[in-house]
C-alpha positions in Angstrom: 13.7 5.8 9.8 15.4 8.8 8.5 14.1 12.3 8.4 12.6 14.0 5.8 14.4 15.9 3.3 13.9 17.7 0.2 14.6 14.9 -2.2 11.9 12.7 -0.2 9.3 15.3 -0.6 10.2 15.3 -4.1 10.1 11.5 -4.7 6.6 11.8 -2.9 5.0 14.4 -4.7 6.2 12.3 -7.8 4.5 8.9 -6.7 1.3 10.4 -5.5 0.4 12.5 -8.8 1.3 9.5 -10.7 -1.2 7.5 -9.3 -3.9 10.8 -8.5 -3.5 11.3 -12.4 -4.4 7.9 -13.6 -8.1 9.4 -12.6 -8.7 13.2 -12.4 -8.1 13.7 -15.8 -10.9 11.4 -16.8 -13.1 12.2 -14.0 -15.7 14.2 -16.1 -15.4 12.0 -19.1 -15.9 8.7 -17.2 -19.0 10.3 -15.5 -20.3 11.9 -18.4 -20.2 9.6 -21.0 -19.5 5.9 -19.2 -22.0 6.5 -16.3 -24.1 8.5 -18.9 -24.6 11.4 -16.3 -25.3 15.1 -17.0 -22.2 17.6 -16.9 -23.9 19.0 -13.6 -23.9 15.6 -12.0 -20.5 15.4 -12.9 -19.5 18.8 -11.6 -21.6 17.8 -8.5 -19.8 14.6 -7.5 -16.4 16.9 -8.4 -17.6 18.7 -5.9 -18.1 17.0 -3.2 -15.1 15.3 -4.1 -13.1 18.3 -4.1 -15.0 18.9 -0.3 -14.0 16.2 1.1 -10.0 17.0 -0.3 -10.8 20.2 1.3 -11.5 18.2 4.8 -8.5 16.2 4.0 -6.2 19.6 3.5 -7.6 21.0 6.8 -7.2 17.7 8.7 -3.5 17.4 7.4 -2.5 20.4 8.4 -4.0 20.4 11.9 -2.8 16.9 12.6 0.9 18.1 11.2 1.1 20.9 13.8 -0.4 18.5 16.5 1.2 14.8 16.0 3.5 15.3 13.4 3.8 14.7 9.7 4.9 11.1 9.9 1.9 9.5 11.4 -0.4 12.1 9.7 0.7 11.4 6.0 0.7 7.2 7.0 -3.1 7.7 8.3 -4.1 10.2 5.2 -2.2 7.4 2.9 -4.0 4.1 4.1 -7.7 5.7 3.5 -6.6 6.6 0.3 -5.6 3.0 -0.4 -8.8 1.5 1.0 -10.9 3.7 -1.2 -9.1 2.3 -3.8 -9.6 -1.1 -2.9 -13.3 -0.1 -3.1 -13.1 1.3 -6.6 -11.3 -1.4 -8.0 -13.9 -4.0 -6.9 -17.0 -1.5 -7.7 -16.6 1.6 -9.5 -20.4 1.7 -11.0 -23.2 4.1 -9.8 -23.6 4.8 -6.8 -20.1 3.5 -5.6 -17.6 6.0 -7.6 -19.4 9.2 -6.3 -19.4 7.7 -2.6 -15.6 5.9 -3.1 -13.9 8.8 -4.9 -14.3 11.6 -2.4 -12.9 9.1 0.2 -9.7 8.7 -1.8 -9.7 12.9 -2.4 -9.6 13.1 1.5 -6.8 10.6 1.8 -4.7 12.3 -0.9 -5.4 15.8 0.1 -4.1 15.5 3.7 -0.9 13.6 2.1 -0.3 16.6 -0.2 -0.7 19.0 2.2 1.8 16.9 4.6 4.6 17.4 2.0 4.1 21.1 1.6 4.0 21.6 5.4 7.4 19.7 5.4 8.6 21.6 2.8 8.1 24.9 4.8 10.3 23.6 7.6 13.2 22.9 5.6 15.7 25.8 5.3 18.7 23.8 3.6 17.4 24.9 0.2 15.7 28.1 -1.2 12.0 27.9 -0.7 11.3 28.6 -3.9 13.5 26.6 -5.5 12.4 23.5 -3.5 8.7 24.4 -3.9 9.6 24.5 -7.5 11.1 21.2 -7.5 8.4 19.8 -5.6 5.9 21.1 -8.6 8.2 19.8 -11.1 8.0 16.4 -9.6 4.6 16.0 -9.2 4.2 17.5 -12.9 6.4 14.7 -14.2 4.1 12.1 -12.4 1.2 13.7 -14.5 3.0 13.7 -17.7 3.6 9.7 -16.7 -0.1 9.6 -15.4 -2.0 10.9 -17.7 0.1 9.9 -20.8 -1.1 6.1 -19.7 -4.3 6.8 -18.1 -6.4 7.4 -21.4 -5.2 4.6 -22.7 -5.5 2.4 -19.8 -8.8 3.2 -19.3 -9.9 2.6 -23.0 -8.9 -1.3 -22.2 -10.5 -1.5 -19.0 -11.3 1.2 -16.2 -10.3 -1.1 -13.5 -7.0 -1.2 -14.4 -7.1 2.6 -13.9 -7.7 2.3 -10.3 -5.1 -0.5 -9.9 -2.5 1.6 -11.6 -3.5 4.1 -8.9 -3.1 1.9 -5.7 0.4 0.6 -6.9 1.4 4.3 -7.0 -0.1 5.0 -3.8 1.4 1.7 -2.3 4.7 2.6 -3.3 4.4 6.1 -1.7 3.1 4.4 1.6 6.1 2.5 1.7 8.5 5.8 0.9 6.4 7.6 4.0 7.5 4.9 6.6 10.6 4.8 5.9 11.8 8.5 5.2 9.0 10.6 6.6 10.2 10.6 9.9 9.4 14.4 11.4 12.2 16.9 12.0 13.4 18.4 15.3 11.5 21.8 14.3 8.1 20.0 14.3 8.4 18.5 17.9 10.2 21.5 19.4 7.5 24.0 18.4 4.4 21.6 19.0 5.3 22.7 22.9 6.0 26.5 21.7 2.4 26.9 20.5 0.5 24.3 22.3 -0.7 26.9 24.8 -0.7 29.8 22.6 -1.9 30.3 19.1 -1.0 33.1 17.2 -2.7 35.4 15.0 -3.3 34.7 11.3 -0.4 36.6 9.4 -1.8 39.8 7.7 -2.5 39.0 4.0 -3.0 35.5 4.1 -6.8 35.1 3.4 -5.9 37.6 0.4 -3.6 35.4 -0.8 -5.7 32.4 -0.4 -8.3 34.2 -2.2 -6.0 35.0 -5.3 -5.2 31.3 -5.3 -8.8 30.3 -5.4 -9.8 32.8 -8.0 -6.9 31.5 -10.7 -7.9 27.6 -9.7 -11.5 28.4 -10.5 -10.8 29.4 -14.1 -7.8 26.6 -14.5 -10.3 23.8 -13.4 -12.1 24.3 -16.4 -9.5 22.4 -18.1 -9.4 19.3 -16.1 -13.3 18.9 -16.3 -15.6 21.2 -18.3 -13.5 21.6 -21.4 -12.4 17.9 -21.5 -16.2 17.3 -22.3 -16.2 19.8 -24.8 -13.4 18.2 -26.6 -15.0 14.8 -26.9 -18.1 16.5 -28.2 -15.8 17.9 -31.1 -14.6 14.4 -32.0 -11.3 14.6 -30.5 -10.7 10.9 -28.5 -9.9 10.8 -24.7 -6.3 9.7 -25.5 -5.5 13.3 -27.3 -7.2 15.1 -24.2 -4.6 13.0 -22.0 -1.9 14.2 -24.4 -2.4 17.7 -23.7 -1.5 17.2 -20.0 1.7 15.5 -21.0 2.4 18.5 -23.0 1.4 20.6 -20.2 4.0 17.9 -17.9 7.1 18.2 -20.3 6.7 22.1 -20.5 6.9 22.3 -16.5 10.0 19.9 -16.7 11.5 21.8 -19.4 11.3 25.2 -18.3 11.3 25.0 -14.6 14.5 24.4 -14.0 14.9 28.4 -15.5 12.5 29.4 -13.5 14.3 27.6 -10.3 17.7 29.7 -11.7 15.9 33.2 -11.8 14.1 33.0 -8.8 16.8 32.0 -6.6 19.4 34.7 -8.0 17.1 37.5 -9.2 15.1 39.5 -6.8 13.5 41.3 -9.0 11.8 37.9 -10.8 10.3 37.0 -7.5 8.2 40.2 -7.8 6.8 39.6 -11.2 6.8 36.0 -11.7 3.3 35.5 -10.0 1.6 38.3 -11.7 3.2 37.2 -14.9 1.6 33.5 -14.9 -1.6 35.2 -14.5 -1.0 37.0 -17.7 -0.2 33.7 -19.4 -3.6 32.3 -18.0 -5.3 35.2 -19.7 -4.3 34.8 -23.0 -4.5 31.1 -22.8 -8.5 31.3 -22.7 -8.4 33.9 -25.1 -6.8 32.2 -27.2 -9.3 29.4 -27.3 -12.2 31.6 -28.0 -13.8 30.0 -31.1 -11.3 27.1 -31.0 -12.6 23.8 -32.7 -9.2 22.2 -33.9 -7.2 20.3 -31.5 -4.2 22.4 -32.6 -5.7 25.3 -30.7 -6.2 23.6 -27.4 -2.6 22.4 -27.6 -1.5 26.0 -27.8 -4.0 26.9 -25.3 -2.2 24.2 -23.0 1.1 25.2 -23.7 -0.1 29.0 -22.6 -1.3 27.9 -19.5 1.1 26.1 -18.5 3.4 29.0 -18.6 1.6 30.5 -16.3 0.9 27.6 -14.2 4.8 27.2 -13.5 5.1 30.8 -12.6 2.3 31.0 -10.1 1.3 27.7 -8.2 4.6 26.8 -6.9 5.2 30.4 -6.0 2.5 30.6 -3.6 3.6 28.1 -0.8 7.0 29.6 -1.0 5.8 33.0 -0.6 3.7 32.0 2.6 6.4 29.9 4.2 8.8 32.7 3.8 6.8 35.0 5.8 4.7 32.5 8.4 6.1 30.9 11.3 7.5 27.3 10.9 6.1 26.2 14.3 2.8 26.8 12.2 3.5 25.3 8.9 0.5 22.9 9.0 -1.6 25.6 9.6 -0.7 28.3 6.8 -0.3 25.8 4.3 -3.5 24.0 5.0 -5.0 27.4 4.5 -3.4 27.2 1.0 -4.1 23.8 0.2 -7.8 24.4 1.3 -8.4 27.6 -1.1 -7.0 25.8 -4.3 -9.0 22.7 -3.4 -12.3 24.7 -2.5 -12.2 26.5 -5.9 -11.4 23.1 -7.8 -14.7 22.3 -6.3 -16.7 25.0 -7.1 -15.2 25.8 -10.5 -16.4 22.4 -12.4 -19.8 22.9 -11.2 -20.1 26.8 -12.2 -18.6 26.3 -15.5 -21.0 23.4 -16.2 -23.7 25.3 -15.3 -22.3 28.5 -17.6 -22.1 26.2 -20.5 -25.5 24.6 -20.1 -26.9 28.2 -19.9 -24.4 30.1 -22.3 -21.7 28.7 -24.5 -18.1 27.7 -24.1 -16.9 31.1 -25.3 -18.8 32.6 -22.8 -17.1 30.4 -20.6 -13.4 31.6 -21.4 -14.5 35.3 -21.2 -15.6 34.9 -17.8 -12.7 33.2 -16.6 -10.9 35.7 -18.5 -12.7 38.5 -16.4 -12.1 36.2 -13.2 -8.5 36.3 -13.5 -8.3 40.4 -14.3 -9.6 40.9 -11.0 -7.3 38.5 -9.4 -4.3 40.5 -10.0 -5.6 43.3 -7.7 -6.5 40.9 -5.1 -2.8 39.6 -5.5 -1.4 43.1 -5.0 -2.8 43.7 -2.2 -2.5 40.7 -0.4 1.0 40.8 -1.0 1.6 44.1 0.5 0.0 43.3 3.7 1.9 39.8 3.9 5.3 41.3 3.3 4.6 44.8 5.0 
């Protein structure tokens, strides 16, 4: 077995995201249109899915520091594969809301391990590495979302089979190329008897990340249902995520170059991304045409590729490598928790008001997140 390296992490992120992206973009549509449940019920199911993913993030980080990433990611992937076998056999009601969270637990734990391994690799710049992992993830999203909508239109069972195939390929990669790095085993002994205090600013950065995801999660949940109500087919909604991934793959190398060579860029990268998020939601107010949502997706993507790869890199540079699992799991849990409550809160808000109010609420949350980011960054770096 080979010790895990940057290339293996990028490939692993790609394989996992291809499989996952067959399912997550159509979750709300499937529950609402095919299982005939309300948006509130769909939001509740997605909440429990994210809750189990949250627990998977925590468990993955905990086990990473305790027994190493290799055993942890193998166990996590097996759990996801068994859940998918169940979904292939039965994805009706209530099997779907039971097995989907179990799948979320396995995938959530595995993604935390990938980030935790990334925090321990010093051969490349942290921002460059996490940006590359993000490219791999979104390239996988491009393929999965481009095919997912069409496959679901043929037969839903094929969606779960496709997910299982790619998760199986990831498992094979894990077995042979995800062996623990030496730093993991050495540092386990050092921190076994004494746990350090949480690095100042970590909690605020986690809160910041969560607030942005509350807004972002509307795109993969409530906005998807809104498009179908406007008469826009599922295949065109899936195409939005293909656009998302293409923009990331095209423009992220430029961001890599700036982050690696320009110190000033790292300071403005994340807040600039939040501003793009704000403009993206602003562009949706009153929108009824597909082109408006496509433009909004491009703006959202520009913000996304500035914000989300930067957070784990920022955390990994300012926290101990011996506790990489602990700190990366905190960040993963913050994002997962926000994705859990985001669709639920958004669905309830839409049922009582309108989609325009939802967009305005998202903008207000994003503006407040900028102040949280500023304070958290000061504490973390200082």
